[in-house]
All heavy atoms as TSV, in Angstrom:
chain	resi	resn	atom	element	x	y	z
A	1	MET	N	N	-4.686	8.581	13.618
A	1	MET	CA	C	-5.081	8.693	12.271
A	1	MET	C	C	-3.776	8.481	11.368
A	1	MET	O	O	-2.718	8.911	11.664
A	1	MET	CB	C	-5.516	10.153	12.027
A	1	MET	CG	C	-5.722	10.505	10.553
A	1	MET	SD	S	-6.427	12.050	10.255
A	1	MET	CE	C	-5.316	13.226	10.922
A	2	ILE	N	N	-3.947	7.675	10.239
A	2	ILE	CA	C	-2.888	7.443	9.330
A	2	ILE	C	C	-3.075	8.238	8.143
A	2	ILE	O	O	-4.192	8.243	7.645
A	2	ILE	CB	C	-2.912	5.908	9.048
A	2	ILE	CG1	C	-2.776	5.097	10.360
A	2	ILE	CG2	C	-1.809	5.592	7.987
A	2	ILE	CD1	C	-1.578	4.279	10.505
A	3	LEU	N	N	-1.998	8.787	7.604
A	3	LEU	CA	C	-2.116	9.541	6.427
A	3	LEU	C	C	-1.090	9.103	5.427
A	3	LEU	O	O	0.173	8.935	5.868
A	3	LEU	CB	C	-1.872	11.015	6.742
A	3	LEU	CG	C	-1.900	12.083	5.598
A	3	LEU	CD1	C	-3.341	12.143	5.046
A	3	LEU	CD2	C	-1.498	13.454	6.133
A	4	ILE	N	N	-1.480	8.741	4.229
A	4	ILE	CA	C	-0.514	8.209	3.198
A	4	ILE	C	C	0.230	9.431	2.773
A	4	ILE	O	O	-0.255	10.476	2.411
A	4	ILE	CB	C	-1.250	7.636	2.066
A	4	ILE	CG1	C	-2.106	6.438	2.432
A	4	ILE	CG2	C	-0.286	7.304	0.883
A	4	ILE	CD1	C	-1.257	5.146	2.578
A	5	ARG	N	N	1.567	9.361	2.826
A	5	ARG	CA	C	2.471	10.398	2.378
A	5	ARG	C	C	3.458	9.915	1.287
A	5	ARG	O	O	4.626	9.610	1.526
A	5	ARG	CB	C	3.341	10.932	3.556
A	5	ARG	CG	C	2.601	11.628	4.565
A	5	ARG	CD	C	3.486	12.005	5.630
A	5	ARG	NE	N	4.454	10.903	5.828
A	5	ARG	CZ	C	5.457	10.893	6.650
A	5	ARG	NH1	N	5.646	11.804	7.471
A	5	ARG	NH2	N	6.294	9.824	6.709
A	6	GLY	N	N	3.012	9.579	0.132
A	6	GLY	CA	C	3.951	9.215	-0.930
A	6	GLY	C	C	3.803	7.749	-1.332
A	6	GLY	O	O	3.584	7.450	-2.431
A	7	ASN	N	N	4.035	6.898	-0.360
A	7	ASN	CA	C	3.949	5.444	-0.659
A	7	ASN	C	C	3.723	4.577	0.497
A	7	ASN	O	O	3.891	4.955	1.681
A	7	ASN	CB	C	5.195	4.987	-1.509
A	7	ASN	CG	C	6.420	5.062	-0.554
A	7	ASN	OD1	O	6.483	4.573	0.503
A	7	ASN	ND2	N	7.492	5.617	-1.102
A	8	LEU	N	N	3.323	3.367	0.262
A	8	LEU	CA	C	2.911	2.440	1.333
A	8	LEU	C	C	4.111	2.011	2.145
A	8	LEU	O	O	3.978	1.669	3.303
A	8	LEU	CB	C	2.233	1.163	0.820
A	8	LEU	CG	C	1.615	0.223	1.721
A	8	LEU	CD1	C	0.544	0.976	2.513
A	8	LEU	CD2	C	0.963	-0.955	1.111
A	9	ALA	N	N	5.357	1.965	1.570
A	9	ALA	CA	C	6.508	1.696	2.398
A	9	ALA	C	C	6.708	2.546	3.547
A	9	ALA	O	O	7.007	2.203	4.632
A	9	ALA	CB	C	7.783	1.660	1.416
A	10	THR	N	N	6.426	3.815	3.363
A	10	THR	CA	C	6.511	4.819	4.385
A	10	THR	C	C	5.465	4.537	5.466
A	10	THR	O	O	5.734	4.603	6.695
A	10	THR	CB	C	6.357	6.212	3.935
A	10	THR	OG1	O	7.401	6.499	2.978
A	10	THR	CG2	C	6.414	7.263	5.050
A	11	VAL	N	N	4.242	4.225	5.035
A	11	VAL	CA	C	3.171	4.009	5.983
A	11	VAL	C	C	3.516	2.733	6.831
A	11	VAL	O	O	3.351	2.797	8.001
A	11	VAL	CB	C	1.797	3.805	5.276
A	11	VAL	CG1	C	0.781	3.328	6.208
A	11	VAL	CG2	C	1.423	5.071	4.547
A	12	SER	N	N	3.959	1.707	6.182
A	12	SER	CA	C	4.299	0.500	6.837
A	12	SER	C	C	5.469	0.796	7.916
A	12	SER	O	O	5.388	0.278	8.945
A	12	SER	CB	C	4.844	-0.573	5.925
A	12	SER	OG	O	3.755	-0.924	5.050
A	13	LYS	N	N	6.420	1.557	7.547
A	13	LYS	CA	C	7.508	1.868	8.415
A	13	LYS	C	C	6.930	2.618	9.669
A	13	LYS	O	O	7.319	2.328	10.794
A	13	LYS	CB	C	8.595	2.699	7.754
A	13	LYS	CG	C	9.776	2.987	8.643
A	13	LYS	CD	C	10.826	3.801	7.894
A	13	LYS	CE	C	11.747	2.954	7.087
A	13	LYS	NZ	N	12.861	3.662	6.481
A	14	VAL	N	N	6.078	3.609	9.471
A	14	VAL	CA	C	5.540	4.342	10.488
A	14	VAL	C	C	4.603	3.506	11.432
A	14	VAL	O	O	4.749	3.493	12.559
A	14	VAL	CB	C	4.727	5.509	10.007
A	14	VAL	CG1	C	3.938	6.233	11.069
A	14	VAL	CG2	C	5.655	6.530	9.335
A	15	MET	N	N	3.771	2.685	10.797
A	15	MET	CA	C	2.860	1.788	11.499
A	15	MET	C	C	3.605	0.818	12.384
A	15	MET	O	O	3.197	0.530	13.524
A	15	MET	CB	C	1.928	1.173	10.592
A	15	MET	CG	C	0.897	2.126	10.017
A	15	MET	SD	S	-0.196	1.259	8.835
A	15	MET	CE	C	-1.007	0.032	9.755
A	16	PHE	N	N	4.582	0.099	11.855
A	16	PHE	CA	C	5.175	-1.052	12.408
A	16	PHE	C	C	6.416	-0.761	13.301
A	16	PHE	O	O	6.761	-1.470	14.089
A	16	PHE	CB	C	5.364	-2.158	11.478
A	16	PHE	CG	C	4.123	-2.562	10.891
A	16	PHE	CD1	C	3.799	-2.316	9.479
A	16	PHE	CD2	C	3.119	-3.241	11.595
A	16	PHE	CE1	C	2.662	-2.755	8.912
A	16	PHE	CE2	C	1.895	-3.640	10.998
A	16	PHE	CZ	C	1.653	-3.383	9.700
A	17	SER	N	N	7.126	0.321	12.897
A	17	SER	CA	C	8.336	0.581	13.670
A	17	SER	C	C	8.176	1.647	14.771
A	17	SER	O	O	8.919	1.806	15.686
A	17	SER	CB	C	9.465	1.162	12.705
A	17	SER	OG	O	9.107	2.440	12.298
A	18	GLY	N	N	7.022	2.395	14.616
A	18	GLY	CA	C	6.728	3.482	15.595
A	18	GLY	C	C	7.493	4.751	15.340
A	18	GLY	O	O	7.459	5.663	16.054
A	19	ASN	N	N	8.258	4.795	14.256
A	19	ASN	CA	C	9.068	5.976	13.947
A	19	ASN	C	C	8.433	6.735	12.758
A	19	ASN	O	O	7.939	6.075	11.839
A	19	ASN	CB	C	10.488	5.570	13.451
A	19	ASN	CG	C	11.259	4.881	14.586
A	19	ASN	OD1	O	11.022	5.189	15.722
A	19	ASN	ND2	N	12.039	3.943	14.306
A	20	ASP	N	N	8.537	8.000	12.864
A	20	ASP	CA	C	7.979	8.826	11.729
A	20	ASP	C	C	9.182	9.228	10.868
A	20	ASP	O	O	9.585	10.400	10.758
A	20	ASP	CB	C	7.232	9.993	12.225
A	20	ASP	CG	C	6.552	10.765	11.129
A	20	ASP	OD1	O	6.491	10.267	9.922
A	20	ASP	OD2	O	5.902	11.759	11.359
A	21	SER	N	N	9.780	8.189	10.209
A	21	SER	CA	C	10.976	8.417	9.437
A	21	SER	C	C	10.629	9.057	8.123
A	21	SER	O	O	9.506	8.822	7.572
A	21	SER	CB	C	11.637	6.997	9.152
A	21	SER	OG	O	11.909	6.359	10.330
A	22	PRO	N	N	11.546	9.720	7.499
A	22	PRO	CA	C	11.281	10.423	6.206
A	22	PRO	C	C	11.164	9.290	5.191
A	22	PRO	O	O	11.681	8.197	5.383
A	22	PRO	CB	C	12.508	11.258	5.898
A	22	PRO	CG	C	13.553	10.720	6.864
A	22	PRO	CD	C	12.845	10.108	8.038
A	23	GLU	N	N	10.558	9.576	4.069
A	23	GLU	CA	C	10.375	8.671	2.959
A	23	GLU	C	C	11.732	8.310	2.383
A	23	GLU	O	O	12.601	9.109	2.300
A	23	GLU	CB	C	9.545	9.292	1.801
A	23	GLU	CG	C	8.101	9.521	2.235
A	23	GLU	CD	C	7.279	10.046	1.079
A	23	GLU	OE1	O	7.411	9.607	-0.019
A	23	GLU	OE2	O	6.579	11.045	1.302
A	24	PRO	N	N	11.818	7.081	1.941
A	24	PRO	CA	C	13.134	6.647	1.226
A	24	PRO	C	C	13.323	7.476	-0.065
A	24	PRO	O	O	12.406	7.927	-0.643
A	24	PRO	CB	C	12.902	5.154	0.954
A	24	PRO	CG	C	11.494	4.966	1.097
A	24	PRO	CD	C	10.885	5.973	1.924
A	25	GLU	N	N	14.566	7.687	-0.388
A	25	GLU	CA	C	14.847	8.440	-1.600
A	25	GLU	C	C	14.367	7.813	-2.853
A	25	GLU	O	O	13.940	8.457	-3.772
A	25	GLU	CB	C	16.382	8.653	-1.660
A	25	GLU	CG	C	16.894	9.641	-0.688
A	25	GLU	CD	C	18.387	9.928	-0.957
A	25	GLU	OE1	O	18.813	9.877	-2.043
A	25	GLU	OE2	O	19.022	10.170	0.067
A	26	THR	N	N	14.304	6.468	-2.933
A	26	THR	CA	C	13.826	5.792	-4.072
A	26	THR	C	C	12.624	5.023	-3.699
A	26	THR	O	O	12.531	4.487	-2.568
A	26	THR	CB	C	14.866	4.808	-4.732
A	26	THR	OG1	O	15.252	3.879	-3.641
A	26	THR	CG2	C	16.077	5.540	-5.228
A	27	SER	N	N	11.679	4.943	-4.588
A	27	SER	CA	C	10.373	4.225	-4.244
A	27	SER	C	C	10.279	3.024	-5.137
A	27	SER	O	O	10.384	3.051	-6.366
A	27	SER	CB	C	9.249	5.194	-4.588
A	27	SER	OG	O	8.023	4.500	-4.408
A	28	VAL	N	N	10.015	1.847	-4.527
A	28	VAL	CA	C	9.746	0.612	-5.157
A	28	VAL	C	C	8.400	0.575	-5.723
A	28	VAL	O	O	8.171	-0.298	-6.574
A	28	VAL	CB	C	10.169	-0.598	-4.351
A	28	VAL	CG1	C	11.627	-0.631	-4.053
A	28	VAL	CG2	C	9.333	-0.698	-3.078
A	29	VAL	N	N	7.498	1.331	-5.256
A	29	VAL	CA	C	6.124	1.252	-5.699
A	29	VAL	C	C	5.788	2.327	-6.733
A	29	VAL	O	O	4.621	2.305	-7.298
A	29	VAL	CB	C	5.144	1.371	-4.545
A	29	VAL	CG1	C	5.204	0.161	-3.664
A	29	VAL	CG2	C	5.227	2.632	-3.764
A	30	GLY	N	N	6.679	3.172	-7.068
A	30	GLY	CA	C	6.410	4.285	-8.055
A	30	GLY	C	C	5.163	4.997	-7.750
A	30	GLY	O	O	4.995	5.494	-6.616
A	31	SER	N	N	4.297	5.146	-8.715
A	31	SER	CA	C	2.998	5.903	-8.491
A	31	SER	C	C	1.812	5.026	-8.185
A	31	SER	O	O	0.683	5.560	-8.201
A	31	SER	CB	C	2.792	6.721	-9.710
A	31	SER	OG	O	2.620	5.888	-10.873
A	32	TYR	N	N	2.061	3.839	-7.802
A	32	TYR	CA	C	0.928	2.932	-7.571
A	32	TYR	C	C	-0.083	3.373	-6.571
A	32	TYR	O	O	-1.244	3.206	-6.669
A	32	TYR	CB	C	1.570	1.503	-7.097
A	32	TYR	CG	C	0.528	0.390	-6.929
A	32	TYR	CD1	C	0.042	-0.193	-8.063
A	32	TYR	CD2	C	0.107	0.054	-5.681
A	32	TYR	CE1	C	-0.877	-1.241	-7.900
A	32	TYR	CE2	C	-0.708	-1.118	-5.509
A	32	TYR	CZ	C	-1.260	-1.673	-6.607
A	32	TYR	OH	O	-2.097	-2.682	-6.503
A	33	TYR	N	N	0.466	4.092	-5.507
A	33	TYR	CA	C	-0.429	4.534	-4.408
A	33	TYR	C	C	-0.789	6.013	-4.526
A	33	TYR	O	O	-1.264	6.553	-3.519
A	33	TYR	CB	C	0.178	4.152	-3.061
A	33	TYR	CG	C	0.230	2.716	-2.767
A	33	TYR	CD1	C	1.383	1.986	-2.958
A	33	TYR	CD2	C	-0.897	2.081	-2.332
A	33	TYR	CE1	C	1.421	0.586	-2.669
A	33	TYR	CE2	C	-0.910	0.671	-2.109
A	33	TYR	CZ	C	0.247	-0.060	-2.238
A	33	TYR	OH	O	0.284	-1.314	-1.970
A	34	ASP	N	N	-0.436	6.643	-5.615
A	34	ASP	CA	C	-0.692	8.110	-5.792
A	34	ASP	C	C	-2.138	8.474	-5.456
A	34	ASP	O	O	-2.405	9.496	-4.777
A	34	ASP	CB	C	-0.306	8.572	-7.083
A	34	ASP	CG	C	1.218	8.793	-7.217
A	34	ASP	OD1	O	1.918	8.612	-6.208
A	34	ASP	OD2	O	1.640	9.076	-8.327
A	35	SER	N	N	-3.053	7.650	-5.849
A	35	SER	CA	C	-4.509	8.069	-5.668
A	35	SER	C	C	-4.890	8.035	-4.104
A	35	SER	O	O	-5.932	8.544	-3.768
A	35	SER	CB	C	-5.410	7.107	-6.451
A	35	SER	OG	O	-5.285	5.758	-5.941
A	36	ALA	N	N	-4.114	7.390	-3.276
A	36	ALA	CA	C	-4.391	7.371	-1.835
A	36	ALA	C	C	-3.572	8.431	-1.090
A	36	ALA	O	O	-3.855	8.699	0.046
A	36	ALA	CB	C	-4.052	6.019	-1.283
A	37	SER	N	N	-2.695	9.123	-1.783
A	37	SER	CA	C	-1.807	10.081	-1.122
A	37	SER	C	C	-2.621	11.233	-0.586
A	37	SER	O	O	-3.558	11.830	-1.214
A	37	SER	CB	C	-0.800	10.538	-2.115
A	37	SER	OG	O	0.088	11.605	-1.578
A	38	GLY	N	N	-2.345	11.624	0.721
A	38	GLY	CA	C	-2.984	12.756	1.291
A	38	GLY	C	C	-4.372	12.479	1.867
A	38	GLY	O	O	-5.009	13.348	2.350
A	39	LYS	N	N	-4.808	11.272	1.845
A	39	LYS	CA	C	-6.194	10.915	2.269
A	39	LYS	C	C	-6.131	10.269	3.611
A	39	LYS	O	O	-5.103	9.659	4.038
A	39	LYS	CB	C	-6.871	10.050	1.275
A	39	LYS	CG	C	-7.087	10.691	-0.054
A	39	LYS	CD	C	-7.745	9.836	-1.016
A	39	LYS	CE	C	-7.991	10.649	-2.311
A	39	LYS	NZ	N	-8.538	9.834	-3.306
A	40	SER	N	N	-7.194	10.235	4.373
A	40	SER	CA	C	-7.333	9.584	5.593
A	40	SER	C	C	-8.715	9.175	5.806
A	40	SER	O	O	-9.604	9.546	5.064
A	40	SER	CB	C	-6.812	10.475	6.771
A	40	SER	OG	O	-7.738	11.650	6.913
A	41	GLY	N	N	-9.027	8.268	6.831
A	41	GLY	CA	C	-10.267	7.836	7.116
A	41	GLY	C	C	-10.989	7.081	6.012
A	41	GLY	O	O	-10.322	6.262	5.310
A	42	SER	N	N	-12.222	7.378	5.781
A	42	SER	CA	C	-12.991	6.587	4.821
A	42	SER	C	C	-12.518	6.867	3.396
A	42	SER	O	O	-12.619	5.933	2.569
A	42	SER	CB	C	-14.501	6.800	4.961
A	42	SER	OG	O	-14.783	8.233	4.745
A	43	SER	N	N	-12.046	8.120	3.104
A	43	SER	CA	C	-11.541	8.360	1.767
A	43	SER	C	C	-10.314	7.526	1.440
A	43	SER	O	O	-10.086	7.066	0.347
A	43	SER	CB	C	-11.363	9.868	1.529
A	43	SER	OG	O	-10.446	10.389	2.343
A	44	LEU	N	N	-9.439	7.379	2.496
A	44	LEU	CA	C	-8.241	6.512	2.271
A	44	LEU	C	C	-8.613	5.083	2.061
A	44	LEU	O	O	-8.143	4.390	1.193
A	44	LEU	CB	C	-7.345	6.614	3.528
A	44	LEU	CG	C	-6.157	5.745	3.574
A	44	LEU	CD1	C	-5.252	5.891	2.402
A	44	LEU	CD2	C	-5.375	5.854	4.947
A	45	LYS	N	N	-9.615	4.581	2.895
A	45	LYS	CA	C	-10.080	3.223	2.717
A	45	LYS	C	C	-10.650	3.012	1.324
A	45	LYS	O	O	-10.339	2.022	0.716
A	45	LYS	CB	C	-11.153	2.897	3.780
A	45	LYS	CG	C	-11.646	1.537	3.739
A	45	LYS	CD	C	-12.727	1.275	4.805
A	45	LYS	CE	C	-13.332	-0.119	4.719
A	45	LYS	NZ	N	-14.360	-0.296	5.751
A	46	SER	N	N	-11.423	3.941	0.815
A	46	SER	CA	C	-12.008	3.811	-0.515
A	46	SER	C	C	-10.941	3.875	-1.586
A	46	SER	O	O	-10.970	3.039	-2.522
A	46	SER	CB	C	-12.958	4.976	-0.748
A	46	SER	OG	O	-14.011	4.808	0.070
A	47	ALA	N	N	-9.907	4.680	-1.390
A	47	ALA	CA	C	-8.807	4.861	-2.394
A	47	ALA	C	C	-8.028	3.511	-2.418
A	47	ALA	O	O	-7.711	3.074	-3.564
A	47	ALA	CB	C	-7.937	5.964	-2.105
A	48	LEU	N	N	-7.723	3.016	-1.342
A	48	LEU	CA	C	-6.979	1.779	-1.228
A	48	LEU	C	C	-7.814	0.571	-1.777
A	48	LEU	O	O	-7.200	-0.329	-2.533
A	48	LEU	CB	C	-6.503	1.427	0.220
A	48	LEU	CG	C	-5.489	2.362	0.765
A	48	LEU	CD1	C	-5.249	2.096	2.292
A	48	LEU	CD2	C	-4.238	2.324	-0.070
A	49	HIS	N	N	-9.080	0.535	-1.505
A	49	HIS	CA	C	-9.957	-0.501	-2.142
A	49	HIS	C	C	-9.897	-0.387	-3.638
A	49	HIS	O	O	-9.770	-1.464	-4.264
A	49	HIS	CB	C	-11.317	-0.301	-1.631
A	49	HIS	CG	C	-12.283	-1.245	-2.381
A	49	HIS	ND1	N	-12.371	-2.521	-2.045
A	49	HIS	CD2	C	-13.212	-1.004	-3.350
A	49	HIS	CE1	C	-13.284	-3.134	-2.815
A	49	HIS	NE2	N	-13.829	-2.190	-3.573
A	50	GLU	N	N	-9.955	0.698	-4.224
A	50	GLU	CA	C	-9.957	1.009	-5.676
A	50	GLU	C	C	-8.666	0.484	-6.244
A	50	GLU	O	O	-8.607	-0.080	-7.361
A	50	GLU	CB	C	-10.234	2.367	-6.079
A	50	GLU	CG	C	-11.678	2.806	-5.890
A	50	GLU	CD	C	-12.695	1.893	-6.591
A	50	GLU	OE1	O	-12.454	1.569	-7.760
A	50	GLU	OE2	O	-13.687	1.532	-5.975
A	51	ILE	N	N	-7.504	0.702	-5.534
A	51	ILE	CA	C	-6.215	0.318	-5.989
A	51	ILE	C	C	-6.128	-1.254	-6.093
A	51	ILE	O	O	-5.619	-1.764	-7.068
A	51	ILE	CB	C	-5.101	0.813	-5.050
A	51	ILE	CG1	C	-4.994	2.342	-5.224
A	51	ILE	CG2	C	-3.751	0.148	-5.362
A	51	ILE	CD1	C	-4.129	2.987	-4.164
A	52	ILE	N	N	-6.633	-1.944	-5.074
A	52	ILE	CA	C	-6.518	-3.435	-5.079
A	52	ILE	C	C	-7.713	-4.127	-5.574
A	52	ILE	O	O	-7.686	-5.385	-5.714
A	52	ILE	CB	C	-6.229	-3.904	-3.633
A	52	ILE	CG1	C	-7.389	-3.647	-2.727
A	52	ILE	CG2	C	-4.919	-3.296	-3.122
A	52	ILE	CD1	C	-7.299	-4.473	-1.341
A	53	ASP	N	N	-8.680	-3.409	-6.046
A	53	ASP	CA	C	-9.988	-4.068	-6.407
A	53	ASP	C	C	-9.820	-4.931	-7.647
A	53	ASP	O	O	-10.557	-6.020	-7.784
A	53	ASP	CB	C	-11.021	-2.940	-6.688
A	53	ASP	CG	C	-12.407	-3.536	-6.846
A	53	ASP	OD1	O	-12.757	-4.538	-6.206
A	53	ASP	OD2	O	-13.186	-3.014	-7.586
A	54	ASP	N	N	-9.017	-4.655	-8.581
A	54	ASP	CA	C	-8.865	-5.432	-9.828
A	54	ASP	C	C	-7.724	-6.406	-9.664
A	54	ASP	O	O	-6.689	-6.248	-10.202
A	54	ASP	CB	C	-8.621	-4.418	-11.030
A	54	ASP	CG	C	-8.625	-5.128	-12.349
A	54	ASP	OD1	O	-9.342	-6.166	-12.378
A	54	ASP	OD2	O	-7.928	-4.715	-13.249
A	55	HIS	N	N	-7.969	-7.491	-8.897
A	55	HIS	CA	C	-6.951	-8.473	-8.614
A	55	HIS	C	C	-7.459	-9.807	-8.952
A	55	HIS	O	O	-8.677	-10.032	-9.237
A	55	HIS	CB	C	-6.517	-8.480	-7.118
A	55	HIS	CG	C	-7.606	-8.825	-6.177
A	55	HIS	ND1	N	-8.596	-7.808	-5.856
A	55	HIS	CD2	C	-8.011	-9.939	-5.604
A	55	HIS	CE1	C	-9.426	-8.435	-4.984
A	55	HIS	NE2	N	-9.143	-9.745	-4.873
A	56	THR	N	N	-6.618	-10.749	-9.074
A	56	THR	CA	C	-6.971	-12.123	-9.444
A	56	THR	C	C	-6.875	-13.041	-8.155
A	56	THR	O	O	-5.769	-13.020	-7.492
A	56	THR	CB	C	-6.047	-12.767	-10.485
A	56	THR	OG1	O	-6.201	-11.926	-11.584
A	56	THR	CG2	C	-6.426	-14.138	-10.767
A	57	GLU	N	N	-7.880	-13.641	-7.697
A	57	GLU	CA	C	-7.818	-14.496	-6.579
A	57	GLU	C	C	-7.427	-15.945	-7.020
A	57	GLU	O	O	-7.952	-16.424	-8.077
A	57	GLU	CB	C	-9.223	-14.590	-5.842
A	57	GLU	CG	C	-9.596	-13.294	-5.254
A	57	GLU	CD	C	-10.909	-13.357	-4.488
A	57	GLU	OE1	O	-11.255	-14.505	-3.985
A	57	GLU	OE2	O	-11.619	-12.381	-4.419
A	58	ILE	N	N	-6.554	-16.604	-6.256
A	58	ILE	CA	C	-6.187	-18.033	-6.457
A	58	ILE	C	C	-6.381	-18.739	-5.172
A	58	ILE	O	O	-6.201	-18.180	-4.072
A	58	ILE	CB	C	-4.811	-18.139	-7.084
A	58	ILE	CG1	C	-3.642	-17.558	-6.156
A	58	ILE	CG2	C	-4.692	-17.520	-8.462
A	58	ILE	CD1	C	-2.343	-17.843	-6.627
A	59	SER	N	N	-6.570	-20.027	-5.241
A	59	SER	CA	C	-6.669	-20.815	-3.988
A	59	SER	C	C	-5.295	-21.037	-3.488
A	59	SER	O	O	-4.281	-20.946	-4.186
A	59	SER	CB	C	-7.353	-22.155	-4.300
A	59	SER	OG	O	-6.489	-22.926	-5.196
A	60	TYR	N	N	-5.280	-21.333	-2.184
A	60	TYR	CA	C	-3.968	-21.623	-1.538
A	60	TYR	C	C	-3.242	-22.813	-2.197
A	60	TYR	O	O	-2.027	-22.723	-2.401
A	60	TYR	CB	C	-4.208	-21.965	-0.009
A	60	TYR	CG	C	-2.941	-22.144	0.712
A	60	TYR	CD1	C	-2.124	-21.052	1.069
A	60	TYR	CD2	C	-2.451	-23.441	1.019
A	60	TYR	CE1	C	-0.947	-21.335	1.777
A	60	TYR	CE2	C	-1.295	-23.744	1.755
A	60	TYR	CZ	C	-0.500	-22.575	2.066
A	60	TYR	OH	O	0.574	-22.753	2.749
A	61	SER	N	N	-3.917	-23.786	-2.652
A	61	SER	CA	C	-3.323	-24.876	-3.259
A	61	SER	C	C	-2.706	-24.567	-4.583
A	61	SER	O	O	-1.784	-25.271	-5.079
A	61	SER	CB	C	-4.341	-26.023	-3.437
A	61	SER	OG	O	-5.406	-25.633	-4.289
A	62	ASN	N	N	-3.061	-23.446	-5.273
A	62	ASN	CA	C	-2.555	-23.088	-6.510
A	62	ASN	C	C	-1.439	-22.025	-6.428
A	62	ASN	O	O	-0.924	-21.563	-7.411
A	62	ASN	CB	C	-3.676	-22.499	-7.422
A	62	ASN	CG	C	-4.565	-23.650	-7.865
A	62	ASN	OD1	O	-4.190	-24.740	-7.989
A	62	ASN	ND2	N	-5.867	-23.336	-8.041
A	63	VAL	N	N	-1.135	-21.583	-5.229
A	63	VAL	CA	C	-0.096	-20.558	-5.069
A	63	VAL	C	C	1.303	-20.992	-5.593
A	63	VAL	O	O	1.944	-20.179	-6.299
A	63	VAL	CB	C	0.049	-20.137	-3.537
A	63	VAL	CG1	C	1.292	-19.345	-3.312
A	63	VAL	CG2	C	-1.178	-19.473	-3.064
A	64	TRP	N	N	1.688	-22.153	-5.283
A	64	TRP	CA	C	3.060	-22.504	-5.777
A	64	TRP	C	C	3.111	-22.541	-7.328
A	64	TRP	O	O	4.138	-22.182	-7.858
A	64	TRP	CB	C	3.493	-23.857	-5.186
A	64	TRP	CG	C	3.732	-23.729	-3.709
A	64	TRP	CD1	C	3.029	-24.402	-2.690
A	64	TRP	CD2	C	4.738	-23.003	-3.054
A	64	TRP	NE1	N	3.587	-23.989	-1.482
A	64	TRP	CE2	C	4.557	-23.096	-1.720
A	64	TRP	CE3	C	5.790	-22.082	-3.558
A	64	TRP	CZ2	C	5.354	-22.406	-0.790
A	64	TRP	CZ3	C	6.535	-21.431	-2.631
A	64	TRP	CH2	C	6.391	-21.623	-1.280
A	65	ASP	N	N	2.060	-23.038	-7.929
A	65	ASP	CA	C	1.995	-23.062	-9.425
A	65	ASP	C	C	2.105	-21.586	-9.939
A	65	ASP	O	O	2.756	-21.285	-10.883
A	65	ASP	CB	C	0.831	-23.678	-9.926
A	65	ASP	CG	C	0.836	-25.282	-9.705
A	65	ASP	OD1	O	2.031	-25.807	-9.689
A	65	ASP	OD2	O	-0.166	-25.879	-9.623
A	66	ALA	N	N	1.402	-20.625	-9.268
A	66	ALA	CA	C	1.329	-19.335	-9.674
A	66	ALA	C	C	2.707	-18.618	-9.491
A	66	ALA	O	O	3.090	-17.738	-10.279
A	66	ALA	CB	C	0.308	-18.534	-8.972
A	67	LEU	N	N	3.490	-19.078	-8.564
A	67	LEU	CA	C	4.802	-18.453	-8.314
A	67	LEU	C	C	5.900	-19.012	-9.218
A	67	LEU	O	O	7.014	-18.430	-9.134
A	67	LEU	CB	C	5.135	-18.566	-6.835
A	67	LEU	CG	C	4.247	-17.808	-5.893
A	67	LEU	CD1	C	4.602	-18.170	-4.434
A	67	LEU	CD2	C	4.367	-16.320	-6.115
A	68	LYS	N	N	5.624	-20.122	-9.879
A	68	LYS	CA	C	6.722	-20.660	-10.759
A	68	LYS	C	C	7.054	-19.781	-11.894
A	68	LYS	O	O	6.339	-19.060	-12.374
A	68	LYS	CB	C	6.262	-22.054	-11.261
A	68	LYS	CG	C	6.185	-23.132	-10.155
A	68	LYS	CD	C	5.768	-24.374	-10.742
A	68	LYS	CE	C	5.625	-25.478	-9.603
A	68	LYS	NZ	N	5.231	-26.720	-10.167
């Protein structure tokens, strides 16, 4: 089971390094993931979906123009 504890950087570190390291002192994501904090399972999935739901899709061929 994965539990968000503060920010996605911590989750990524735990998931991919295998270490349950403490959260970094400074957060690059601020409060962006606060609505997912403390959740797991389907409620975590729903919270993360709501966070990323309002995004703009671009085609692969337009990526370089978007990054300029």
